[in-house]
VEXVOBA-428172 format. One record per residue: y, z, x of N, C-alpha, C in turn; residue number from 1; residue in one letter. Coordinates in steps of 0.05 Angstrom, whole numbers, plus 32768, in hexadecimal, padded with zeros to 4 digits. Layout:
! residues N
  n_py  n_pz  n_px  ca_py  ca_pz  ca_px  c_py  c_pz  c_px    i  aa
     Y     Z     X      Y      Z      X     Y     Z     X  NUM   A
...
This chain:
! residues 162
  n_py  n_pz  n_px  ca_py  ca_pz  ca_px  c_py  c_pz  c_px    i  aa
  7F7D  8336  7CD1   7F74   8333   7CEC  7F60  831B  7CEE    1   X
  7F4E  8319  7CDA   7F3B   8304   7CDA  7F49  82E9  7CD7    2   X
  7F5E  82E8  7CC7   7F6D   82CF   7CC3  7F7A  82C7  7CDE    3   X
  7F85  82DA  7CED   7F91   82D5   7D07  7F7C  82CA  7D1A    4   X
  7F65  82D6  7D1B   7F4F   82CD   7D2C  7F47  82B1  7D25    5   X
  7F43  82AB  7D0C   7F3B   8290   7D03  7F50  827C  7D0A    6   X
  7F69  8283  7D06   7F7F   8271   7D0C  7F80  826B  7D2A    7   X
  7F7D  827F  7D3B   7F7D   827B   7D58  7F65  826A  7D60    8   X
  7F4D  826F  7D54   7F35   8260   7D5A  7F39  8243  7D54    9   X
  7F44  823D  7D3C   7F48   8221   7D34  7F5D  8213  7D46   10   X
  7F72  8221  7D4D   7F86   8215   7D5F  7F79  820F  7D7B   11   X
  7F6B  8222  7D85   7F5D   821D   7D9F  7F49  8207  7D9D   12   X
  7F3A  8206  7D88   7F27   81F0   7D84  7F34  81D5  7D83   13   X
  7F4B  81D3  7D75   7F5A   81BA   7D74  7F64  81B2  7D8F   14   X
  7F6E  81C5  7D9E   7F79   81BF   7DB9  7F62  81B5  7DCA   15   X
  7F4B  81C2  7DCA   7F34   81BA   7DDB  7F2B  819E  7DD2   16   X
  7F2A  8199  7DB9   7F21   817F   7DAF  7F35  8169  7DB7   17   X
  7F4E  816F  7DB4   7F62   815B   7DBB  7F62  8155  7DD9   18   X
  7F5F  8169  7DE9   7F5F   8165   7E06  7F45  8157  7E0F   19   X
  7F2F  815F  7E04   7F16   8153   7E0D  7F12  8137  7E01   20   X
  7F1D  8131  7DEA   7F1A   8117   7DDE  7F30  8103  7DE6   21   X
  7F45  810E  7DF3   7F5B   80FC   7DFA  7F52  80E7  7E0E   22   X
  7F5B  80CF  7E09   7F53   80B9   7E1B  7F62  80BC  7E35   23   X
  7F54  80BB  7E4B   7F60   80BD   7E65  7F68  80A2  7E6F   24   X
  7F82  809E  7E75   7F8C   8085   7E7F  7F91  8088  7E9D   25   X
  7F7D  8082  7EAD   7F80   8083   7ECA  7F89  8067  7ED3   26   X
  7FA0  8066  7EE0   7FAA   804D   7EEA  7F9E  8047  7F05   27   X
  7F92  8030  7F08   7F88   8028   7F22  7F9C  8017  7F30   28   X
  7F9D  8018  7F49   7FB1   8008   7F59  7FA1  7FF4  7F6A   29   X
  7FAA  7FDB  7F6A   7F9D   7FC6   7F78  7FB1  7FB5  7F87   30   X
  7FAB  7FAF  7FA0   7FBB   7F9C   7FAF  7FA9  7F85  7FB7   31   X
  7FB0  7F6D  7FAE   7FA0   7F56   7FB5  7F9E  7F53  7FD3   32   X
  7F86  7F4D  7FDD   7F81   7F4C   7FFA  7F92  7F37  8008   33   X
  7F99  7F21  7FFA   7FAB   7F0D   8006  7FC7  7F18  800B   34   X
  7FCF  7F2B  7FFB   7FEA   7F36   7FFD  7FEC  7F4F  800F   35   X
  7FD5  7F5A  8015   7FD4   7F73   8025  7FE2  7F71  8040   36   X
  7FDF  7F5B  804F   7FEE   7F5A   8069  800C  7F5D  8066   37   X
  8017  7F51  8051   8034   7F54   804C  803C  7F70  8044   38   X
  802B  7F7D  8035   8030   7F99   802D  802E  7FAB  8046   39   X
  801B  7FA6  8057   8019   7FB6   8070  8031  7FB1  8082   40   X
  803B  7F99  8083   8054   7F93   8093  806B  7FA3  8087   41   X
  806D  7FA2  806D   8083   7FB1   805F  8082  7FCF  8066   42   X
  806A  7FDA  8064   8068   7FF7   806A  806F  7FFC  8087   43   X
  8067  7FEB  809A   806D   7FEE   80B6  808C  7FEB  80BB   44   X
  8098  7FD9  80AD   80B5   7FD3   80B1  80C7  7FE8  80A3   45   X
  80BF  7FF2  808C   80D0   8003   807C  80C7  8020  807A   46   X
  80AE  8025  8080   80A2   8040   807C  80A5  804A  8060   47   X
  80A3  8038  804C   80A7   803F   8030  8092  8032  801F   48   X
  8086  8041  800C   8073   8035   7FFA  806E  8048  7FE2   49   X
  8066  803D  7FCC   805E   804B   7FB4  8042  8041  7FAC   50   X
  8034  8050  7F9C   801C   8046   7F91  8023  8031  7F7C   51   X
  8016  8019  7F7F   801B   8003   7F6C  8005  7FEF  7F6F   52   X
  8005  7FDD  7F5C   7FF3   7FC5   7F5D  8004  7FAD  7F65   53   X
  7FF9  7F9D  7F76   8006   7F84   7F7F  7FF1  7F6E  7F7C   54   X
  7FF6  7F5C  7F69   7FE2   7F49   7F62  7FEE  7F2E  7F5C   55   X
  7FDD  7F19  7F5D   7FE5   7EFF   7F56  7FE5  7EFB  7F37   56   X
  7FF6  7EEA  7F2E   7FF7   7EE2   7F12  7FF9  7EC4  7F11   57   X
  7FEC  7EB8  7EFD   7FEC   7E9A   7EFA  8004  7E91  7EEA   58   X
  800F  7E7A  7EF3   8023   7E6B   7EE3  803B  7E7B  7EDA   59   X
  8046  7E8C  7EEC   805E   7E9B   7EE5  8076  7E8A  7EEA   60   X
  808C  7E91  7EDE   80A5   7E82   7EE2  80B6  7E8D  7EF9   61   X
  80AA  7E9F  7F08   80B8   7EAC   7F1F  80A5  7EAD  7F37   62   X
  80B0  7EB1  7F4F   80A0   7EB4   7F67  8093  7ECF  7F67   63   X
  80A2  7EE4  7F60   8097   7EFF   7F60  80A7  7F10  7F4C   64   X
  809B  7F26  7F44   80A8   7F38   7F31  809D  7F54  7F34   65   X
  80B0  7F67  7F35   80A9   7F84   7F35  80AD  7F8E  7F18   66   X
  8098  7F9B  7F0E   809A   7FA7   7EF4  8096  7FC5  7EF7   67   X
  80A6  7FD5  7EE8   80A4   7FF2   7EE7  80A3  7FFA  7ECA   68   X
  8092  800E  7EC5   8092   801A   7EAA  808A  8036  7EAC   69   X
  8094  8046  7E99   808E   8062   7E98  807E  8069  7E7F   70   X
  806A  807A  7E82   805A   8081   7E6C  8051  809E  7E6F   71   X
  8049  80AA  7E59   803F   80C6   7E5A  8023  80C6  7E65   72   X
  801E  80D9  7E78   8004   80DD   7E83  7FF9  80F7  7E7A   73   X
  7FE4  80F6  7E6B   7FD7   810F   7E61  7FCA  811E  7E79   74   X
  7FC2  810F  7E8D   7FB6   811C   7EA5  7FCB  812D  7EB4   75   X
  7FE3  8122  7EB7   7FF8   8130   7EC5  800A  8140  7EB3   76   X
  8006  813D  7E99   8018   814A   7E85  8035  8145  7E8C   77   X
  803B  812C  7E92   8056   8125   7E9A  8059  8106  7E97   78   X
  8071  80FC  7E99   8075   80E0   7E99  8070  80D5  7EB5   79   X
  8063  80BE  7EB6   805B   80B1   7ECF  8067  8095  7ECF   80   X
  8072  808C  7EE6   807C   8071   7EE8  8068  8061  7EF8   81   X
  8061  804A  7EEE   804F   8038   7EFB  805E  8020  7F05   82   X
  8055  8015  7F1C   8062   7FFE   7F28  804E  7FE8  7F2C   83   X
  8056  7FCF  7F28   8044   7FB9   7F2B  8054  7FA1  7F34   84   X
  8049  7F92  7F48   8055   7F7A   7F51  8042  7F63  7F4B   85   X
  804D  7F4E  7F3F   803E   7F35   7F3A  804A  7F1F  7F4B   86   X
  8039  7F10  7F59   8041   7EFA   7F69  8035  7EE1  7F5C   87   X
  8046  7ECD  7F58   803D   7EB3   7F4C  802A  7EA5  7F5F   88   X
  8011  7EA2  7F57   7FFC   7E96   7F67  8003  7E79  7F6F   89   X
  800F  7E6A  7F5D   8016   7E4E   7F63  802D  7E4D  7F78   90   X
  8041  7E5E  7F74   8057   7E5F   7F87  804C  7E67  7FA3   91   X
  803C  7E7B  7FA4   8031   7E86   7FBD  8021  7E70  7FCC   92   X
  8012  7E60  7FBE   8001   7E4C   7FCC  8013  7E36  7FD9   93   X
  802B  7E32  7FCF   803D   7E1E   7FDA  8052  7E2A  7FEE   94   X
  8053  7E44  7FF1   8067   7E51   8002  805C  7E55  801E   95   X
  806F  7E56  8031   8066   7E5C   804D  8066  7E7B  8050   96   X
  805B  7E84  8066   8058   7EA1   806B  8072  7EB0  806B   97   X
  8088  7EA4  8074   80A2   7EB1   8075  80AD  7EB4  8058   98   X
  80AA  7EA0  8048   80B2   7EA2   802C  80A2  7EB7  801D   99   X
  8088  7EB8  8022   8077   7ECC   8015  8080  7EE8  801D  100   X
  8085  7EEC  8036   808E   7F06   8040  80A9  7F0D  8033  101   X
  80BC  7EFA  8031   80D6   7F00   8026  80D3  7F08  8008  102   X
  80C3  7EFA  7FF9   80C0   7F00   7FDD  80B1  7F1B  7FD9  103   X
  809D  7F20  7FE9   808F   7F3A   7FE7  80A2  7F51  7FEE  104   X
  80B2  7F4D  8003   80C5   7F62   800B  80DA  7F66  7FF5  105   X
  80E3  7F51  7FE9   80F6   7F52   7FD3  80EA  7F63  7FBC  106   X
  80D2  7F5C  7FB3   80C6   7F6A   7F9D  80BF  7F87  7FA5  107   X
  80B6  7F8C  7FBD   80B1   7FA7   7FC6  80CB  7FB8  7FC7  108   X
  80E1  7FAB  7FCE   80FB   7FB9   7FCE  8103  7FC1  7FB2  109   X
  80FD  7FB0  7F9E   8101   7FB8   7F82  80F0  7FD0  7F7B  110   X
  80D6  7FCE  7F80   80C3   7FE3   7F76  80C4  7FFC  7F87  111   X
  80C7  7FFA  7FA1   80C5   8012   7FB2  80E0  801E  7FB7  112   X
  80F5  800E  7FBB   810F   8018   7FC2  8123  8018  7FAA  113   X
  811A  800E  7F94   812B   800C   7F7C  8144  7FFB  7F80  114   X
  8141  7FE7  7F90   8158   7FD5   7F96  815C  7FC1  7F7F  115   X
  8175  7FBB  7F7A   817C   7FA6   7F67  8183  7F8C  7F75  116   X
  818B  7F78  7F66   8192   7F5E   7F72  81AD  7F5F  7F7F  117   X
  81B0  7F4E  7F94   81C9   7F4A   7FA2  81CB  7F2D  7FA9  118   X
  81DC  7F1E  7F9C   81DE   7F01   7FA1  81F4  7EF9  7FB4  119   X
  81FF  7F0C  7FC2   8214   7F06   7FD6  8209  7EF5  7FED  120   X
  821B  7EE6  7FF9   8213   7ED6   8010  8223  7EE0  8029  121   X
  8218  7EDA  8040   8224   7EE2   8059  8220  7ECC  806E  122   X
  8234  7EC8  8080   8231   7EB5   8095  8224  7EC3  80AD  123   X
  820D  7EBA  80B5   81FE   7EC4   80CC  81FB  7EAD  80E0  124   X
  820A  7EAF  80F6   820B   7E99   810A  8210  7E7E  80FC  125   X
  8225  7E7C  80EC   822E   7E64   80DF  821A  7E59  80CA  126   X
  8207  7E6A  80C1   81F4   7E62   80AC  81FA  7E74  8094  127   X
  81FE  7E69  807D   8202   7E79   8065  81E7  7E82  805B  128   X
  81E3  7E9D  805D   81CA   7EA9   8056  81CE  7EBD  803F  129   X
  81BA  7EC2  802F   81BC   7ED8   801C  81C1  7EF2  802C  130   X
  81D4  7F02  8021   81DB   7F1B   802E  81C4  7F2F  802D  131   X
  81B2  7F2C  801B   819C   7F3F   8017  8183  7F30  800F  132   X
  816C  7F3C  8015   8153   7F30   800A  8151  7F35  7FEC  133   X
  8165  7F44  7FE2   8165   7F4A   7FC5  8174  7F34  7FB5  134   X
  8178  7F1D  7FC2   8183   7F06   7FB5  8171  7EFF  7F9D  135   X
  817D  7EF7  7F87   816E   7EF1   7F6F  8159  7EDB  7F74  136   X
  815F  7EC8  7F85   814D   7EB2   7F8A  813E  7EB5  7FA4  137   X
  8125  7EAC  7FA5   8117   7EAC   7FBE  8125  7E99  7FD2  138   X
  8122  7E9E  7FEB   8132   7E90   7FFF  812B  7E72  8002  139   X
  8113  7E6A  7FFC   810B   7E4F   8001  8104  7E4B  801E  140   X
  80F8  7E34  8025   80EE   7E31   8041  8103  7E30  8056  141   X
  811B  7E25  8051   812F   7E23   8065  813D  7E3E  806A  142   X
  8146  7E4C  8055   8152   7E66   8058  813E  7E7B  8061  143   X
  8125  7E78  805A   8111   7E8B   8063  810F  7E8B  8081  144   X
  8110  7E73  808D   810E   7E71   80AB  8129  7E77  80B8  145   X
  813F  7E6B  80AE   8159   7E6D   80BB  8167  7E87  80B6  146   X
  815F  7E96  80A1   816C   7EAF   809A  8159  7EC6  809C  147   X
  8145  7EC6  808A   8133   7EDE   8088  8124  7EE2  80A2  148   X
  8118  7ECD  80AD   8108   7ED1   80C6  811B  7ED7  80DE  149   X
  8130  7EC7  80E0   8142   7ECA   80F8  8151  7EE4  80F8  150   X
  8159  7EEE  80E0   8168   7F07   80DE  8159  7F1D  80D0  151   X
  813F  7F1D  80D5   812D   7F30   80C7  8136  7F4D  80CA  152   X
  813E  7F55  80E2   8147   7F70   80E7  815F  7F77  80D6  153   X
  8172  7F64  80D4   8189   7F68   80C3  8181  7F6D  80A6  154   X
  816E  7F5D  809B   8166   7F60   8080  8158  7F7B  807B  155   X
  8147  7F84  808D   813A   7F9E   808A  814F  7FB4  808A  156   X
  8161  7FB3  809D   8176   7FC8   809E  8187  7FC7  8085  157   X
  818D  7FB0  807A   819D   7FAD   8062  818F  7FBB  804A  158   X
  8175  7FB5  8046   8168   7FC2   802E  8163  7FDF  8032  159   X
  8162  7FE8  804B   815E   8005   8050  8179  8014  8052  160   X
  818F  8005  804F   81A9   8012   804F  81B2  801C  806B  161   X
  81A9  800F  807F   81B1   8017   809B  81C8  8007  80A5  162   X
């Protein structure tokens, strides 16, 4: 009986030590204030959002990128998926507001709606436009105005599957 008691005591002691000494990994979420207006527009247009960080990165080879990773959370005692969007600071400084919105919407569609790329093209009023904002490449200044801005409602409906 004494052996059983000692065994239970040691097991409980180990559990308490492991739980109390375990390093807590609390993920903080940050949205850069310059990007917040676009995020608010996204929420207003799509009514969809996840907790994530959206921040600038220096000297990236891309305009924007959504990253997702899953890790074990000792707080939740479960696997947790984290989402993060990086926007190239140099690209952003040279882009117009419509291009910025298109790239943010593209990356948010990856992270929030789990959308993949779609490089199809479509003729909209005799202009060849990307069929989806999920095109691999950002639209650039001409397509941003002539396609994304002009047919914005079409693009929102397309990514929402309407």
